MARBA-3410 file (N, C-alpha, C, O; in Angstrom, 1 decimal):
113
0.7,-1.9,20.8,0.1,-1.1,19.7,1.1,-1.1,18.5,2.3,-1.4,18.6 ~ 0.5,-0.9,17.3,1.3,-1.0,16.1,1.5,0.4,15.5,0.5,1.2,15.5 ~ 2.7,0.7,15.1,2.9,2.0,14.4,3.3,1.7,13.0,4.1,0.8,12.7 ~ 2.7,2.5,12.1,2.9,2.3,10.7,3.3,3.6,10.0,2.7,4.7,10.4 ~ 4.3,3.6,9.1,4.7,4.8,8.5,4.8,4.6,7.0,5.7,3.9,6.5
3.9,5.2,6.2,3.9,5.1,4.8,4.8,6.2,4.2,4.9,7.3,4.7 ~ 5.4,5.9,3.0,6.2,6.8,2.3,6.3,6.5,0.9,5.9,5.4,0.5 ~ 6.8,7.4,0.0,7.0,7.1,-1.4,6.0,7.7,-2.3,6.1,7.6,-3.5 ~ 4.9,8.4,-1.8,4.0,9.0,-2.7,4.5,10.1,-3.5,5.7,10.6,-3.2 ~ 3.7,10.7,-4.4,4.2,11.8,-5.1,3.2,12.1,-6.3,2.1,11.5,-6.4
3.6,13.1,-7.1,2.8,13.5,-8.2,3.5,13.0,-9.5,4.6,13.4,-9.8 ~ 2.8,12.2,-10.3,3.4,11.6,-11.5,2.4,11.8,-12.7,1.3,12.2,-12.5 ~ 2.9,11.4,-13.8,2.1,11.4,-15.1,1.6,10.0,-15.3,2.1,9.0,-14.8 ~ 0.5,9.9,-16.0,-0.1,8.6,-16.3,1.0,7.7,-17.0,1.7,8.2,-17.9 ~ 1.0,6.5,-16.6,2.0,5.6,-17.2,3.3,5.5,-16.4,4.1,4.5,-16.6
3.5,6.4,-15.5,4.7,6.3,-14.6,4.6,5.3,-13.5,3.5,4.6,-13.4 ~ 5.6,5.1,-12.8,5.7,4.2,-11.7,6.1,4.8,-10.4,6.7,5.9,-10.4 ~ 5.6,4.3,-9.3,6.0,4.7,-7.9,6.2,3.4,-7.1,5.5,2.4,-7.4 ~ 7.0,3.5,-6.1,7.1,2.4,-5.1,6.8,3.0,-3.7,7.5,3.9,-3.2 ~ 5.8,2.5,-3.1,5.4,2.9,-1.7,6.0,2.0,-0.7,6.2,0.8,-1.0
6.4,2.5,0.4,6.9,1.7,1.5,6.1,1.9,2.8,5.6,3.0,3.0 ~ 6.0,0.8,3.5,5.3,0.9,4.8,6.1,0.2,5.9,6.3,-1.0,5.9 ~ 6.7,1.0,6.8,7.5,0.5,7.8,6.7,0.3,9.1,6.0,1.2,9.5 ~ 6.7,-0.9,9.6,5.9,-1.3,10.7,6.8,-1.5,12.0,7.9,-1.9,11.9 ~ 6.3,-1.1,13.1,7.0,-1.2,14.4,6.0,-1.5,15.5,4.8,-1.3,15.3
6.5,-1.8,16.7,5.6,-2.0,17.8,5.1,-3.5,17.9,5.9,-4.4,17.5 ~ 3.9,-3.7,18.3,3.4,-5.0,18.5,3.0,-5.7,17.1,1.8,-5.9,16.8 ~ 4.0,-6.0,16.4,3.7,-6.7,15.1,4.9,-7.5,14.7,6.1,-7.2,15.2 ~ 4.7,-8.6,14.0,5.8,-9.4,13.5,6.2,-9.0,12.1,5.4,-8.5,11.4 ~ 7.4,-9.3,11.8,7.8,-9.0,10.4,7.1,-9.9,9.4,7.2,-9.6,8.2
6.4,-10.9,9.8,5.6,-11.7,8.9,4.1,-11.6,9.1,3.4,-12.4,8.6 ~ 3.7,-10.5,9.7,2.3,-10.3,9.9,1.7,-10.1,8.5,2.3,-9.5,7.6 ~ 0.4,-10.5,8.4,-0.3,-10.2,7.1,-0.6,-8.7,7.0,-1.0,-8.1,8.0 ~ -0.3,-8.2,5.9,-0.4,-6.7,5.7,-1.3,-6.4,4.5,-1.4,-7.2,3.6 ~ -1.8,-5.2,4.5,-2.6,-4.8,3.3,-2.3,-3.4,3.0,-2.0,-2.5,3.8
-2.5,-3.0,1.7,-2.5,-1.7,1.2,-3.9,-1.3,0.8,-4.6,-2.0,0.2 ~ -4.2,0.0,1.2,-5.6,0.5,0.9,-5.4,1.8,0.2,-4.4,2.5,0.4 ~ -6.4,2.1,-0.6,-6.5,3.4,-1.3,-7.8,4.1,-1.0,-8.8,3.5,-0.9 ~ -7.7,5.4,-0.8,-8.9,6.2,-0.6,-8.9,7.4,-1.6,-8.1,8.3,-1.4 ~ -9.7,7.2,-2.6,-9.8,8.3,-3.6,-10.7,9.4,-3.0,-11.5,9.2,-2.1
-10.5,10.6,-3.6,-11.3,11.8,-3.1,-12.8,11.5,-3.1,-13.3,11.1,-4.2 ~ -13.4,11.7,-2.0,-14.9,11.5,-1.9,-15.3,10.1,-1.9,-16.5,9.8,-2.0 ~ -14.4,9.1,-1.8,-14.8,7.7,-1.8,-14.3,7.0,-0.5,-13.4,7.6,0.2 ~ -14.8,5.9,-0.3,-14.4,5.1,0.9,-13.1,4.4,0.6,-12.6,4.2,-0.5 ~ -12.4,4.1,1.7,-11.1,3.5,1.7,-11.3,2.0,1.2,-12.2,1.4,1.7
-10.6,1.6,0.2,-10.7,0.2,-0.3,-9.4,-0.5,-0.3,-8.3,0.1,-0.4 ~ -9.5,-1.8,0.0,-8.3,-2.7,0.0,-7.9,-2.9,-1.5,-8.7,-3.3,-2.3 ~ -6.6,-2.8,-1.8,-6.2,-3.0,-3.1,-5.1,-4.2,-3.2,-4.9,-4.7,-4.3 ~ -4.4,-4.4,-2.1,-3.4,-5.5,-2.2,-3.2,-6.0,-0.8,-3.2,-5.3,0.2 ~ -3.0,-7.3,-0.7,-2.7,-8.0,0.6,-1.5,-9.0,0.4,-1.3,-9.5,-0.7
-0.7,-9.1,1.5,0.3,-10.2,1.5,0.1,-10.8,2.9,0.2,-10.2,3.9 ~ -0.1,-12.1,2.8,-0.2,-12.9,4.1,1.1,-13.4,4.6,2.1,-13.4,3.9 ~ 1.1,-13.9,5.8,2.3,-14.4,6.4,2.9,-15.5,5.6,4.1,-15.7,5.7 ~ 2.1,-16.2,4.8,2.6,-17.3,4.0,3.3,-16.8,2.8,4.1,-17.5,2.1 ~ 3.1,-15.5,2.5,3.7,-14.9,1.2,2.7,-14.8,0.1,2.9,-14.2,-0.9
1.5,-15.5,0.3,0.4,-15.4,-0.7,0.0,-13.9,-0.8,-0.2,-13.2,0.2 ~ -0.3,-13.6,-2.0,-0.7,-12.2,-2.3,-2.1,-12.2,-2.9,-2.5,-13.1,-3.5 ~ -2.8,-11.0,-2.8,-4.1,-10.9,-3.3,-4.2,-9.4,-3.8,-3.6,-8.5,-3.2 ~ -4.8,-9.2,-5.0,-5.0,-7.9,-5.5,-6.5,-7.7,-6.0,-7.2,-8.6,-6.4 ~ -6.9,-6.4,-5.8,-8.2,-6.1,-6.3,-8.1,-6.0,-7.9,-7.0,-5.9,-8.4
-9.2,-6.2,-8.5,-9.3,-6.2,-10.0,-8.7,-4.9,-10.6,-8.2,-4.8,-11.6 ~ -8.9,-3.8,-9.8,-8.5,-2.5,-10.3,-7.0,-2.3,-10.5,-6.5,-1.5,-11.2 ~ -6.2,-3.1,-9.7,-4.8,-3.0,-9.8,-4.0,-4.2,-10.2,-2.8,-4.2,-10.4 ~ -4.8,-5.3,-10.4,-4.2,-6.6,-10.7,-3.4,-6.5,-12.1,-3.9,-5.9,-13.0 ~ -2.2,-7.0,-12.1,-1.3,-6.9,-13.2,-0.5,-5.6,-13.3,0.4,-5.5,-14.2
-0.8,-4.6,-12.5,-0.1,-3.3,-12.5,0.7,-3.1,-11.2,1.8,-2.5,-11.2 ~ 0.1,-3.6,-10.1,0.7,-3.3,-8.8,1.3,-4.7,-8.2,0.7,-5.7,-8.5 ~ 2.4,-4.6,-7.5,2.9,-5.7,-6.8,3.2,-5.4,-5.4,3.9,-4.4,-5.1 ~ 2.7,-6.2,-4.5,3.0,-6.1,-3.0,4.2,-7.1,-2.7,4.2,-8.2,-3.2 ~ 5.1,-6.6,-1.8,6.2,-7.4,-1.4,6.6,-7.0,0.0,6.1,-6.0,0.5
7.5,-7.8,0.6,8.0,-7.4,1.9,9.4,-7.7,2.1,10.0,-8.6,1.5 ~ 10.0,-7.0,3.0,11.4,-7.2,3.4,11.3,-7.5,4.9,11.2,-6.5,5.7 ~ 11.4,-8.7,5.3,11.2,-9.1,6.7,12.3,-8.6,7.6,12.0,-8.3,8.8 ~ 13.5,-8.4,7.1,14.6,-7.9,7.9,14.3,-6.5,8.3,14.8,-6.0,9.3 ~ 13.6,-5.7,7.4,13.4,-4.3,7.7,11.9,-4.1,8.2,11.6,-3.0,8.5
11.2,-5.2,8.3,9.8,-5.1,8.7,9.0,-4.0,7.9,8.3,-3.2,8.4 ~ 9.2,-4.1,6.6,8.7,-3.1,5.7,8.0,-3.9,4.5,8.4,-4.9,4.0 ~ 6.8,-3.3,4.2,6.0,-3.8,3.1,6.0,-2.8,2.0,5.9,-1.6,2.2 ~ 6.2,-3.2,0.7,6.2,-2.3,-0.4,5.0,-2.5,-1.3,4.4,-3.6,-1.4 ~ 4.8,-1.5,-2.1,3.8,-1.6,-3.1,4.4,-0.9,-4.4,4.5,0.3,-4.5
4.8,-1.8,-5.3,5.3,-1.3,-6.6,4.1,-1.0,-7.5,3.3,-1.9,-7.8 ~ 4.0,0.2,-8.0,2.9,0.6,-8.8,3.4,1.0,-10.2,4.1,2.0,-10.3 ~ 3.0,0.2,-11.2,3.4,0.5,-12.6,2.2,0.9,-13.4,1.0,0.7,-13.0 ~ 2.4,1.5,-14.5,1.3,1.9,-15.4,0.2,2.7,-14.7,-1.0,2.4,-14.8 ~ 0.6,3.7,-13.9,-0.3,4.4,-13.1,-1.3,5.1,-14.0,-1.0,5.6,-15.0
-2.6,5.2,-13.4,-3.7,5.9,-14.1,-4.2,7.0,-13.3,-4.0,7.0,-12.1 ~ -4.9,8.0,-13.9,-5.4,9.1,-13.1,-6.4,8.6,-12.0,-6.5,9.2,-10.9 ~ -7.1,7.5,-12.3,-8.0,6.9,-11.3,-7.3,6.2,-10.1,-8.0,5.8,-9.1 ~ -6.0,6.1,-10.1,-5.2,5.6,-9.0,-5.0,6.7,-8.0,-4.5,6.5,-6.9 ~ -5.3,8.0,-8.3,-5.1,9.1,-7.4,-5.8,8.9,-6.1,-7.0,8.5,-6.0
-5.1,9.2,-5.0,-5.7,9.1,-3.7,-4.7,9.0,-2.6,-3.5,9.0,-2.8 ~ -5.1,8.8,-1.4,-4.3,8.5,-0.2,-4.1,7.0,-0.1,-5.1,6.3,-0.2 ~ -2.9,6.6,0.1,-2.6,5.2,0.2,-2.1,4.9,1.7,-1.3,5.6,2.3 ~ -2.7,3.9,2.2,-2.5,3.5,3.6,-2.1,2.0,3.7,-2.5,1.2,2.8 ~ -1.3,1.7,4.7,-1.1,0.3,5.0,-1.7,-0.1,6.3,-2.0,0.8,7.1
-1.8,-1.4,6.5,-2.5,-1.9,7.7,-2.0,-3.3,8.0,-1.9,-4.1,7.1 ~ -1.8,-3.5,9.3,-1.6,-4.9,9.7,-3.0,-5.6,9.8,-3.8,-5.1,10.6 ~ -3.2,-6.6,9.0,-4.5,-7.2,9.0,-4.9,-7.7,10.4,-4.0,-8.3,11.1 ~ -6.1,-7.5,10.8,-6.5,-7.9,12.2,-6.4,-6.9,13.2,-6.7,-7.1,14.4 ~ -5.8,-5.7,12.9,-5.7,-4.6,13.8,-6.5,-3.4,13.3,-6.9,-3.4,12.2
-6.6,-2.4,14.2,-7.3,-1.2,13.8,-6.3,0.0,13.7,-6.7,1.1,13.6 ~ -5.0,-0.3,13.6,-4.0,0.7,13.5,-3.8,1.1,12.0,-3.6,0.3,11.2 ~ -3.8,2.4,11.8,-3.5,3.0,10.5,-2.3,4.0,10.6,-2.1,4.6,11.6 ~ -1.6,4.1,9.5,-0.5,5.1,9.4,-1.2,6.4,9.0,-2.4,6.5,8.8 ~ -0.3,7.4,8.7,-0.8,8.7,8.3,-1.1,8.7,6.8,-1.7,9.7,6.3
-0.7,7.7,6.1,-0.9,7.7,4.6,0.1,8.4,3.8,0.8,9.3,4.3 ~ 0.1,8.2,2.5,1.0,8.9,1.6,0.1,9.2,0.3,-0.6,8.3,-0.2 ~ 0.2,10.4,-0.2,-0.6,10.9,-1.3,0.0,10.5,-2.6,1.2,10.7,-2.8 ~ -0.8,10.0,-3.5,-0.4,9.7,-4.9,-1.4,10.5,-5.8,-2.6,10.3,-5.7 ~ -0.8,11.3,-6.7,-1.6,12.0,-7.6,-1.1,11.7,-9.0,0.1,11.9,-9.3
-2.0,11.2,-9.9,-1.6,10.8,-11.2,-2.4,11.7,-12.2,-3.6,11.8,-12.2 ~ -1.6,12.5,-13.0,-2.3,13.4,-13.9,-2.2,12.8,-15.4,-1.3,12.0,-15.7 ~ -3.2,13.1,-16.2,-3.2,12.6,-17.5,-2.4,13.4,-18.5,-2.4,13.1,-19.7
END
């Protein structure tokens, strides 16, 4: 089983930055393909960034150019650097090991205008 722990959320103003972290443990490799997901109030959870074992990254159009996914294999941790935050970025942020059904508890991000 995979355990995931997200952290780094908070309440910020539009234009600010935050860095989220996702620490993975259990049945996972430090190079497992990972994804960050966002769930806005009243909406379905959506994938916003992925990093594959090769290091290749993918971003949804809504965050491309503003968010950066990266990883520290020594710490088995994946990060999401979020710049130029917008009110529409508000929501719960979750990470996931791709190919598994395990989710962490999420971390809340609130962006006010």
